[in-house]
Steps between C-alpha positions, in 0.01 A plus 500: 500500500478290183665568166431385145786557263432593138665270246764765422637511854778261591348213702791523739327808639216272623750265662674787670172634637395156618832464683411818686158379614272620221275287284612544139425320178525561128246528221660188354457300823131603509445400130402857409740569216230503237275746681477865401623750760145595608426135586829466688412811704159350576662172607743687724221695660285192562794319659646792700819530297693819430652485152866555436549612137693719265216537247335836461178323394423412860532861605244608242248250636521619858266797465222267401474296820605427855817293525735346754796707390767506236874504539640646182860411418631800309818338373493132404880499494514563875657209689252263664649565844448873453138457387428287808677749727301792362171314529578416863581864578181627337263251662658506844235586758211474253215259557413486134533692173132545424454755219871593518772508238860474616788571264828317554 
């Protein structure tokens, strides 16, 4: 499973996921910070990434197309370790997150 973190998610989440065997990167590392959300979603879909975000804008775009999944962080103040732990619990046993939204 591959994750693309929105620019508002602490990059330490990507590091924590990578340490647990997942591929994870940030919008900044992929030079996507200037793209609108729709284009980021298209990029994620083309490259098999599930997006980790806390922006409602992504959720409103999901009805319009197929996607590789979204992990929605409901509270940005949550500790990084807790975000990682919740993601791991929710994706455990899943092959992918295609057309799925997970709230952590």
